[in-house]
C-alpha positions as CSV (number, residue, x, y, z in Angstrom):
1,M,-50.7,18.9,10.1
2,A,-47.2,17.3,8.7
3,I,-44.0,19.2,8.8
4,K,-43.1,21.3,5.8
5,N,-39.5,20.6,5.6
6,P,-38.6,17.2,7.9
7,R,-35.1,17.3,6.4
8,K,-34.0,19.9,8.4
9,W,-34.5,17.7,11.1
10,R,-31.4,15.3,11.8
11,F,-30.9,12.0,13.6
12,T,-28.1,10.1,15.1
13,W,-28.3,6.5,16.7
14,E,-25.6,6.0,19.1
15,A,-24.5,2.6,21.0
16,Q,-21.6,2.0,23.4
17,S,-19.8,-1.0,23.6
18,H,-20.9,-3.7,26.2
19,S,-24.1,-1.4,26.8
20,P,-27.6,-3.0,26.0
21,T,-28.9,0.5,25.1
22,L,-29.4,2.3,21.7
23,K,-29.6,6.2,22.0
24,L,-31.4,8.4,19.3
25,F,-30.7,12.2,19.4
26,V,-33.1,14.1,16.9
27,F,-32.3,17.7,16.6
28,D,-33.1,20.9,13.9
29,S,-29.7,21.0,12.1
30,H,-30.8,24.2,10.1
31,T,-32.2,26.7,13.1
32,H,-31.3,24.9,16.4
33,T,-34.6,24.9,17.6
34,N,-35.1,25.0,21.2
35,T,-37.2,21.6,21.6
36,S,-37.6,21.9,25.6
37,N,-39.9,24.9,25.2
38,Q,-41.4,24.7,21.8
39,C,-42.0,20.8,21.6
40,Q,-45.6,20.1,23.3
41,N,-47.4,16.8,23.9
42,L,-44.2,14.8,22.8
43,E,-45.0,11.4,21.9
44,V,-42.7,8.5,20.6
45,N,-44.0,5.2,19.0
46,L,-41.9,2.2,18.1
47,N,-43.3,0.3,14.8
48,L,-40.9,-2.7,14.7
49,P,-42.8,-4.3,11.6
50,K,-42.0,-1.2,9.7
51,H,-38.6,-0.5,11.2
52,H,-38.9,2.9,12.4
53,V,-39.7,5.3,15.1
54,S,-42.4,7.9,14.9
55,I,-42.3,11.2,16.6
56,T,-45.1,13.7,16.9
57,W,-45.4,17.0,19.0
58,V,-47.2,20.3,18.8
59,Q,-45.6,23.5,18.2
60,Q,-45.6,25.8,21.2
61,Q,-46.4,29.0,19.0
62,D,-49.0,27.1,17.1
63,L,-51.1,24.6,18.7
64,Q,-52.9,23.4,15.8
65,N,-49.7,22.5,14.1
66,Q,-48.7,18.9,14.8
67,I,-45.3,17.7,13.8
68,S,-44.7,14.4,13.0
69,L,-41.3,12.5,11.9
70,L,-40.1,9.1,11.0
71,V,-36.8,7.8,12.0
72,P,-35.5,4.1,10.5
73,I,-34.3,2.0,13.0
74,P,-30.6,0.4,12.2
75,K,-30.3,-3.5,12.5
76,V,-30.2,-4.2,16.1
77,L,-31.9,-6.5,18.5
78,I,-34.4,-4.9,20.2
79,D,-36.1,-5.8,23.4
80,A,-40.1,-5.0,22.5
81,E,-41.2,-5.7,25.9
82,S,-39.0,-3.0,27.4
83,P,-40.9,0.6,27.7
84,V,-39.3,3.4,25.3
85,S,-37.8,6.1,27.2
86,Y,-37.8,9.9,25.7
87,R,-37.5,13.4,26.6
88,A,-37.2,16.8,25.1
89,L,-34.1,18.8,26.0
90,A,-32.4,22.3,25.2
91,D,-31.8,21.6,21.6
92,H,-32.7,18.2,20.7
93,I,-35.2,15.2,21.5
94,E,-33.6,12.2,23.2
95,V,-34.9,8.7,22.8
96,K,-33.7,5.6,24.5
97,L,-34.3,2.0,23.4
98,V,-33.3,-1.3,25.2
99,L,-31.4,-4.1,23.4
100,L,-31.7,-7.8,24.0
101,L,-27.8,-7.8,23.4
102,P,-25.1,-5.0,23.1
103,V,-24.4,-4.3,19.2
104,D,-20.9,-5.7,19.4
105,H,-21.9,-9.0,21.2
106,P,-20.5,-12.2,19.3
107,I,-24.1,-13.6,19.2
108,V,-25.1,-10.4,17.4
109,A,-22.4,-10.8,15.0
110,S,-23.0,-14.3,14.2
111,S,-26.7,-13.7,13.8
112,D,-26.1,-10.7,11.3
113,S,-23.8,-13.0,9.0
114,V,-26.4,-15.9,9.1
115,L,-29.5,-13.8,8.6
116,R,-27.5,-11.5,6.1
117,L,-28.7,-8.4,8.1
118,T,-25.8,-6.6,6.6
119,Q,-25.8,-5.8,2.7
120,I,-22.9,-7.5,1.1
121,A,-22.1,-4.2,-0.9
122,D,-21.6,-2.4,2.5
123,S,-19.8,-5.2,4.4
124,H,-16.2,-3.6,3.6
125,L,-17.2,-0.4,5.8
126,S,-16.9,-2.5,8.9
127,T,-14.2,-4.4,7.7
128,P,-11.0,-4.2,9.8
129,L,-7.8,-2.9,7.9
130,L,-5.6,-6.2,8.0
131,M,-2.1,-6.3,6.5
132,D,-2.3,-10.0,6.1
133,S,-5.5,-9.7,4.1
134,D,-4.0,-7.3,1.6
135,I,-0.8,-9.5,1.0
136,K,-2.8,-12.4,0.4
137,K,-5.5,-10.8,-2.0
138,L,-2.5,-9.1,-3.9
139,S,-0.2,-12.0,-4.0
140,L,-3.2,-14.1,-5.4
141,K,-3.4,-11.9,-8.5
142,K,-1.1,-14.0,-11.0
143,E,-1.5,-11.6,-13.8
144,G,-0.4,-8.9,-11.6
145,V,-1.9,-5.7,-10.1
146,H,-1.7,-2.0,-11.5
147,F,-2.3,0.8,-9.1
148,Y,-4.6,3.8,-10.0
149,C,-5.6,7.4,-8.9
150,R,-8.7,7.1,-6.9
151,N,-9.7,10.6,-7.9
152,C,-9.2,10.5,-12.1
153,S,-8.9,6.7,-12.5
154,T,-5.4,7.4,-14.3
155,K,-3.0,4.3,-14.3
156,L,0.1,4.9,-12.1
157,T,2.0,1.9,-13.0
158,K,3.9,0.9,-16.1
159,T,3.5,-2.6,-16.0
160,P,1.8,-5.1,-13.3
161,I,3.4,-5.3,-10.1
162,R,3.8,-9.2,-9.0
163,N,6.0,-9.2,-6.2
164,F,4.4,-7.9,-2.9
165,V,6.8,-7.7,0.3
166,E,5.2,-6.6,3.7
167,M,7.4,-4.3,5.7
168,P,8.9,-5.1,9.4
169,S,7.4,-3.5,12.4
170,V,8.8,-0.3,13.5
171,N,11.1,-2.1,16.3
172,W,12.4,-4.7,13.9
173,Q,16.2,-3.8,14.4
174,E,15.4,-4.1,18.5
175,A,13.9,-7.2,18.2
176,A,16.9,-9.0,16.7
177,D,19.3,-7.4,19.3
178,N,17.0,-8.6,21.9
179,W,17.0,-12.0,20.4
180,F,20.7,-12.3,19.3
181,G,22.5,-9.8,21.5
182,A,23.5,-6.2,20.8
183,C,27.3,-6.8,20.8
184,C,29.2,-6.8,18.0
185,C,31.5,-9.8,19.2
186,S,31.3,-13.4,19.3
187,F,27.5,-14.4,19.2
188,G,26.2,-10.8,19.0
189,G,27.7,-10.6,15.3
190,I,24.7,-12.6,14.2
191,S,22.4,-10.0,15.2
192,E,24.3,-7.3,13.3
193,K,24.5,-9.8,10.3
194,L,20.8,-10.4,10.4
195,V,19.8,-6.6,10.5
196,T,22.0,-6.1,7.4
197,R,20.8,-8.9,5.4
198,Y,17.1,-7.8,6.9
199,A,17.8,-4.5,5.6
200,N,18.6,-5.6,2.2
201,C,15.3,-7.4,1.8
202,Y,13.7,-3.9,1.7
203,T,15.4,-2.2,-0.9
204,C,13.1,-0.5,-3.6
205,V,13.5,-2.6,-6.9
206,T,11.6,-2.8,-9.9
207,G,8.5,-5.0,-9.9
208,T,8.2,-5.0,-6.3
209,C,5.7,-3.5,-3.9
210,L,6.6,-2.9,-0.4
211,L,3.6,-2.8,1.9
212,N,2.8,-1.5,5.5
213,C,-0.5,-0.6,7.3
214,T,-1.3,2.5,5.6
215,T,1.3,2.7,2.2
216,V,2.6,1.1,-0.6
217,T,6.2,1.7,-1.7
218,L,6.8,1.3,-5.3
219,F,10.2,2.0,-7.4
220,K,10.0,5.3,-8.9
221,D,11.0,3.8,-12.5
222,D,7.8,1.4,-12.3
223,L,5.8,4.7,-12.0
224,V,4.2,6.6,-15.1
225,G,5.1,10.1,-16.2
226,C,7.6,10.5,-13.2
227,N,10.5,12.4,-13.9
228,F,12.9,12.9,-11.1
229,P,16.1,14.6,-11.2
230,A,19.4,12.8,-11.3
231,W,19.3,10.3,-8.8
232,D,22.5,10.8,-6.5
233,G,21.0,9.0,-3.5
234,G,21.8,5.9,-1.6
235,R,21.3,3.2,-4.3
236,E,23.4,5.0,-6.9
237,C,26.3,2.8,-7.1
238,H,27.0,2.8,-10.8
239,A,29.7,5.7,-11.0
240,G,31.0,5.1,-7.4
241,L,31.6,1.4,-8.3
242,A,33.4,2.5,-11.4
243,S,35.9,4.8,-10.0
244,A,36.5,2.5,-7.2
245,V,37.4,-0.3,-9.4
246,E,39.7,1.9,-10.9
247,D,41.5,3.0,-7.7
248,V,41.9,-0.3,-6.5
249,T,43.5,-2.1,-9.5
250,C,47.2,-1.9,-9.0
251,G,48.8,-0.7,-12.3
252,S,47.1,-0.8,-15.8
253,T,46.2,-4.4,-15.5
254,L,43.7,-5.9,-13.1
255,D,45.3,-7.7,-10.0
256,P,44.9,-11.3,-9.9
257,G,44.1,-11.1,-6.1
258,I,41.0,-9.4,-6.9
259,I,38.2,-11.3,-8.5
260,Y,35.6,-9.2,-10.6
261,R,32.1,-10.7,-11.2
262,K,29.1,-10.0,-13.4
263,T,26.1,-9.7,-11.2
264,A,22.2,-8.7,-11.4
265,G,20.8,-6.2,-8.6
266,C,22.0,-3.8,-6.4
267,D,21.7,-4.4,-2.4
268,D,24.1,-1.6,-1.3
269,Q,26.0,-3.8,1.0
270,N,29.5,-3.4,2.2
271,E,30.3,-6.7,3.9
272,L,33.1,-8.5,5.3
273,V,32.4,-12.4,5.6
274,H,34.7,-15.1,7.0
275,D,33.9,-18.5,5.1
276,F,34.9,-21.6,6.1
277,C,37.2,-22.1,3.4
278,G,39.8,-20.1,5.1
279,K,39.2,-17.0,3.0
280,L,38.1,-13.6,4.1
281,S,36.3,-11.4,1.5
282,F,35.4,-7.9,1.2
283,M,32.2,-7.4,-0.8
284,G,31.8,-4.1,-2.5
285,P,28.2,-2.7,-3.3
286,K,26.6,-5.1,-5.7
287,D,25.6,-3.3,-9.0
288,E,24.3,-4.5,-12.5
289,N,27.9,-4.0,-13.5
290,F,30.5,-5.5,-11.2
291,I,31.0,-6.9,-7.8
292,V,34.5,-6.3,-6.3
293,S,35.6,-9.2,-4.1
294,Q,39.1,-9.3,-2.5
295,Q,40.1,-12.5,-1.3
296,F,43.2,-13.3,0.5
297,D,44.2,-16.4,2.9
298,V,44.1,-16.4,6.6
299,N,45.6,-18.7,9.4
300,E,42.8,-21.1,10.0
301,K,44.4,-22.4,13.1
302,E,44.2,-18.6,14.4
303,T,40.5,-18.7,13.7
304,N,38.3,-19.2,16.7
305,G,34.8,-19.0,17.8
306,D,35.0,-15.3,18.6
307,S,36.2,-14.5,15.1
308,L,34.0,-17.3,13.0
309,F,31.3,-14.6,11.9
310,C,32.7,-11.0,11.5
311,T,30.6,-8.5,9.8
312,L,31.3,-4.8,8.7
313,P,27.9,-3.1,9.2
314,A,26.6,-0.6,6.7
315,S,26.5,2.2,9.1
316,G,30.0,2.0,10.2
317,L,31.1,0.3,13.5
318,S,30.1,1.5,16.9
319,E,32.5,4.0,18.7
320,N,31.4,2.6,22.0
321,V,32.3,-1.1,21.2
322,A,35.1,-2.5,23.4
323,S,38.3,-3.1,21.8
324,A,38.7,-6.6,23.2
325,P,41.1,-9.5,21.6
326,G,39.2,-11.2,19.0
327,C,36.7,-8.3,18.6
328,C,35.3,-7.8,15.2
329,V,36.7,-4.4,15.2
330,H,40.3,-5.6,15.7
331,A,39.7,-8.1,12.6
332,T,38.5,-5.6,10.5
333,H,41.3,-3.2,10.8
334,E,43.7,-6.0,10.4
335,I,42.2,-6.9,7.3
336,Q,42.1,-3.6,5.6
337,D,45.7,-3.0,6.8
338,H,46.9,-6.1,5.2
339,V,44.9,-5.0,1.6
340,G,46.7,-1.9,2.1
341,E,50.2,-3.3,1.8
342,G,49.3,-4.8,-1.9
343,C,47.1,-1.9,-3.3
344,K,47.5,1.9,-3.6
345,P,45.2,3.4,-2.1
346,T,44.1,1.0,0.2
347,L,40.8,-1.0,0.6
348,S,39.6,1.4,3.3
349,A,39.6,4.2,0.4
350,L,37.4,2.0,-1.3
351,Y,35.1,1.5,1.8
352,Q,34.8,5.0,2.2
353,K,33.5,5.6,-1.4
354,T,30.9,3.0,-1.3
355,E,29.9,4.0,2.2
356,R,28.5,7.1,0.8
357,N,26.2,4.7,-1.3
358,T,24.4,3.1,1.6
359,A,22.6,6.5,2.8
360,D,19.4,4.5,2.1
361,Q,20.5,1.5,4.2
362,I,21.7,3.9,7.2
363,S,18.1,5.7,7.0
364,F,16.1,2.5,6.8
365,R,18.1,1.0,9.7
366,N,17.5,4.0,11.9
367,G,13.9,3.9,11.1
368,F,13.9,7.3,9.1
369,L,12.2,5.6,6.0
370,G,9.3,3.9,7.8
371,N,5.7,4.5,8.2
372,I,5.3,8.3,7.1
373,F,1.5,8.6,7.8
374,M,1.9,9.1,11.4
375,A,5.7,9.3,12.2
376,R,7.3,9.8,15.9
377,S,10.1,12.1,16.5
378,Y,12.4,9.2,16.5
379,N,11.3,8.3,13.0
380,L,12.6,11.9,11.4
381,S,16.0,13.2,10.4
382,K,17.1,16.7,9.7
383,D,18.7,15.1,6.5
384,I,15.6,13.8,5.1
385,E,13.1,16.0,3.6
386,W,9.5,14.1,2.6
387,I,8.3,15.5,-0.8
388,E,4.7,15.4,-1.7
389,F,3.9,13.1,-4.5
390,L,1.1,14.3,-7.2
391,C,-1.0,12.5,-9.6
392,P,0.8,13.1,-12.8
393,C,-2.8,13.3,-14.5
394,C,-5.3,15.5,-12.1
395,L,-2.4,16.5,-9.5
396,T,-4.2,15.2,-6.6
397,F,-2.1,14.2,-3.6
398,L,-1.2,10.6,-3.4
399,G,1.9,10.2,-1.4
400,A,5.4,11.4,-0.5
401,Y,8.9,9.9,-1.2
402,P,12.0,10.8,1.0
403,S,14.6,13.0,-0.3
404,S,18.3,14.2,0.8
405,T,20.6,16.3,-1.3
406,S,18.0,16.8,-4.3
407,D,14.4,16.3,-5.4
408,A,14.9,12.5,-6.4
409,P,13.9,9.5,-3.7
410,I,16.7,8.8,-1.3
411,D,16.1,5.3,-1.8
412,G,14.3,5.0,-5.2
413,G,11.1,4.5,-3.5
414,V,7.4,6.3,-3.6
415,R,5.3,5.9,-0.8
416,L,1.6,6.1,-1.9
417,F,-1.3,6.3,0.8
418,K,-3.8,3.4,0.3
419,C,-6.6,5.8,1.0
420,Y,-5.6,7.6,-2.3
421,I,-5.2,4.7,-4.7
422,S,-7.2,1.8,-6.1
423,T,-5.8,-1.8,-7.4
424,C,-8.4,-2.0,-10.3
425,L,-11.2,-0.3,-12.2
426,P,-13.6,0.7,-11.5
427,I,-12.5,2.6,-8.5
428,S,-13.8,1.5,-5.2
429,G,-15.5,-1.6,-7.1
430,S,-16.0,-5.1,-5.4
431,D,-12.3,-6.1,-6.6
432,D,-10.7,-3.0,-5.4
433,I,-8.5,-4.6,-2.7
434,F,-8.3,-0.9,-1.3
435,R,-11.6,0.2,-1.3
436,K,-12.1,0.0,2.5
437,Y,-9.2,2.4,3.1
438,T,-10.0,6.1,3.8
439,L,-7.9,8.6,5.4
440,E,-10.4,8.5,8.5
441,R,-10.3,5.2,9.1
442,M,-6.4,4.8,8.7
443,F,-6.1,7.9,11.1
444,A,-8.7,6.0,13.8
445,N,-6.8,2.9,13.5
446,Q,-3.3,4.3,13.8
447,L,-4.8,6.3,17.0
448,L,-6.0,3.1,18.5
449,E,-2.8,1.3,17.8
450,S,-0.8,4.1,19.5
451,A,-3.0,4.1,22.4
452,K,-2.7,0.5,23.1
453,D,1.3,0.6,22.6
454,E,2.0,3.8,24.2
455,L,-0.9,3.8,26.8
456,S,-1.7,7.4,25.8
457,F,-5.1,8.7,25.2
458,R,-3.8,12.0,24.1
459,T,-2.2,13.1,21.0
460,L,-0.5,16.4,19.7
461,I,-0.2,16.3,15.8
462,R,2.5,18.4,14.6
463,G,3.3,19.3,10.8
464,L,6.1,17.2,9.5
465,K,8.0,20.1,7.9
466,T,7.4,23.0,10.3
467,K,7.0,20.8,13.6
468,S,4.4,23.0,15.0
469,P,1.3,21.9,16.7
470,M,-1.7,21.8,14.0
471,L,-4.1,19.4,15.9
472,Q,-5.0,17.9,19.5
473,I,-6.6,14.9,20.0
474,V,-8.1,12.9,23.0
475,L,-9.7,9.6,22.8
476,L,-12.7,9.2,24.6
477,N,-14.0,6.0,23.4
478,P,-12.4,3.5,21.2
479,N,-15.3,1.6,20.7
480,A,-18.8,3.2,20.0
481,W,-21.3,2.5,16.9
482,C,-23.0,5.1,15.2
483,C,-25.0,6.0,12.1
484,T,-27.0,9.2,11.1
485,G,-29.1,10.8,8.4
486,Y,-32.2,12.8,8.0
487,C,-35.6,12.3,9.1
488,S,-38.7,11.9,6.7
489,G,-42.4,13.3,7.2
490,M,-45.3,10.9,7.9
491,D,-46.6,11.7,4.5
492,S,-43.4,11.4,3.2
493,T,-43.3,10.1,-1.0
494,M,-39.6,9.7,-1.0
495,G,-40.3,5.7,-1.3
496,P,-39.3,3.2,1.3
497,I,-37.6,3.9,4.8
498,P,-33.8,3.5,4.2
499,K,-32.2,0.3,6.1
500,L,-29.6,1.5,8.5
501,D,-26.3,-0.3,9.8
502,L,-24.4,1.0,12.8
503,Q,-20.8,1.7,11.9
504,P,-18.0,1.2,14.4
505,I,-16.4,4.5,15.5
506,I,-14.2,6.1,18.1
507,K,-15.2,9.2,19.8
508,V,-12.7,12.1,20.4
509,L,-12.1,15.5,21.6
510,F,-10.2,17.8,19.2
511,S,-9.0,21.3,18.8
512,D,-7.7,22.7,15.5
513,C,-4.4,24.7,16.7
514,G,-3.2,25.3,13.1
515,N,-3.6,29.3,13.5
516,N,-2.1,29.6,17.2
517,S,0.2,32.3,18.1
518,E,3.7,31.3,19.3
519,S,2.8,31.8,22.9
520,Q,-0.2,29.5,22.4
521,S,2.3,26.8,20.9
522,R,4.3,26.7,23.9
523,I,1.1,26.3,26.0
524,L,0.5,23.4,23.8
525,D,4.1,22.1,24.4
526,D,3.5,22.5,27.9
527,W,0.2,20.4,27.7
528,Q,2.2,17.5,25.9
529,T,4.9,17.6,28.5
530,K,2.3,17.5,31.4
531,N,-0.1,14.9,30.2
532,L,2.5,12.8,28.7
533,A,0.7,13.1,25.3
534,D,2.0,11.3,21.9
535,D,3.9,13.5,19.9
536,V,3.0,12.6,16.2
537,F,4.2,14.2,12.9
538,M,2.0,14.1,9.6
539,L,1.9,16.0,6.1
540,K,0.0,19.3,6.4
541,R,-2.3,18.6,3.6
542,Q,-3.4,15.2,5.6
543,I,-4.0,17.2,8.9
544,E,-6.1,20.0,7.0
545,E,-8.3,16.9,5.8
546,L,-8.6,15.2,9.1
547,I,-9.8,18.5,10.5
548,K,-12.5,19.0,7.9
549,L,-13.4,15.5,8.7
550,L,-13.7,16.1,12.5
551,V,-15.7,19.2,11.9
552,S,-18.0,17.4,9.4
553,A,-18.7,14.6,12.0
554,K,-19.2,17.1,14.9
555,D,-22.3,18.2,13.0
556,T,-24.0,14.8,13.6
557,L,-24.6,15.7,17.2
558,P,-26.6,18.5,18.9
559,P,-24.5,21.8,19.4
560,S,-24.9,21.0,23.4
561,Y,-22.8,17.9,22.9
562,T,-20.3,19.1,21.0
563,S,-18.3,21.5,23.1
564,I,-16.3,20.8,26.0
565,E,-14.3,23.5,27.2
566,D,-11.5,24.1,24.6
567,F,-12.3,21.2,22.7
568,C,-15.1,19.9,20.5
569,L,-16.5,16.3,20.6
570,S,-16.6,14.3,17.0
571,C,-16.2,11.1,15.9
572,L,-14.3,8.9,13.3
573,Q,-15.2,5.5,11.4
574,R,-12.5,3.1,12.6
């Protein structure tokens, strides 16, 4: 007699990296049947030609009632000569198959490609998330790229985006200091100038998309239906520059010593450069209106190698820099005093005005405008608040943007998470470059990267706004493989048995601590300090979505496997 409801029986195949064993769990997902007591005369048969495993047993209550289940086999290289081992445990049936090679062996991967064991339509599920691939594919689209809401297919961009720039790594400024030196004097000035110029390359401008591993940053005016308040953030240099021009002009006519030039673009840079013509120039912030450039002669004989390349940083000069002869600090002050003799107010007043317009540059250089998907404590500033950005049509959460004194982006850029947007229609179609991105995969990849860089397998995730602990994560296995589904009966009329592919996953322990009391939160803080756990900050909405994913994935294993002390065992696709 066949089982009346085979779909209440769930199966999960699981394999570990470098291990030639494939494990099968079969369990009752509805009533949690005690299989060790109720399953009599258990038999398991491997049918390789039909790609399934048949499992039969007799219920203890009714010895005439024989239950039979069919479980499809994933695409792996099974050793047919090795015996099949199986047993009935407290709440599940466990079956083990011997493999010729581990599932992640290079030969298995090459044979999978040659023999086309993996369907092309599903190949993106196991494709790694690579920035180089995204940049290349986006740049190849000469007609430009529109971005769409993945939930309602609404077009988010006014015009196609054609310029794509990869954002730097989180330690880009430190790398420059290590290469050129951190001192502002002599050769170290090259480092400061490099950092300044480098920061300018990542200013949000119309028609340009800045990408990192989890987000794309678009200029606010490129987005459809976005009405931000008056923008008084870092790049608002129109009003500031106009007043500055009036202040530095001596009298009612323009000073011939000051050069006014028409230019395009805005790089928010205050810069003092020494050129080889014996001129020193103070460059005000570039704007679509004017650039103010003050030139004056210097004695070339007095110039030496130490003052050959002087730069006034956007964030101001460090107070800790030694005031040595020939230092950039002295050169800067002397120049400012010299300009002050001929104009009232002095050029330092102009610098003070335009310095307020470089808030975005300072925030970028300090790391406050980096990857907001999983931020560290050193990426956060009390002066910057991250505001959620919603789809203008369906109000689905799409991303966030940094704000300071108003609700407008401080740098004019809106960060959209790749897992919520699409690059074409239909959504998640074969031409959608971001179809492989999901919140689950993005988080798993960032967790693995953090474990590799920080050598920490424990993570405490806090809310970005409240800074309170919301989720504990312990990485158990960074390289496992899994697939799951529901069993079918022997006389199933559901058609052919589906073909399965093992998907790469990470196995984790997690604990939802969003509703913890204040005393419990202090215990978590002690746990984080004692275990040197990685401290990560995320948006609350995404943390809640992650918890739902972890709880759902927990149900793919028998209940006896999913509880370990105060944690639950789960998995995430990588």
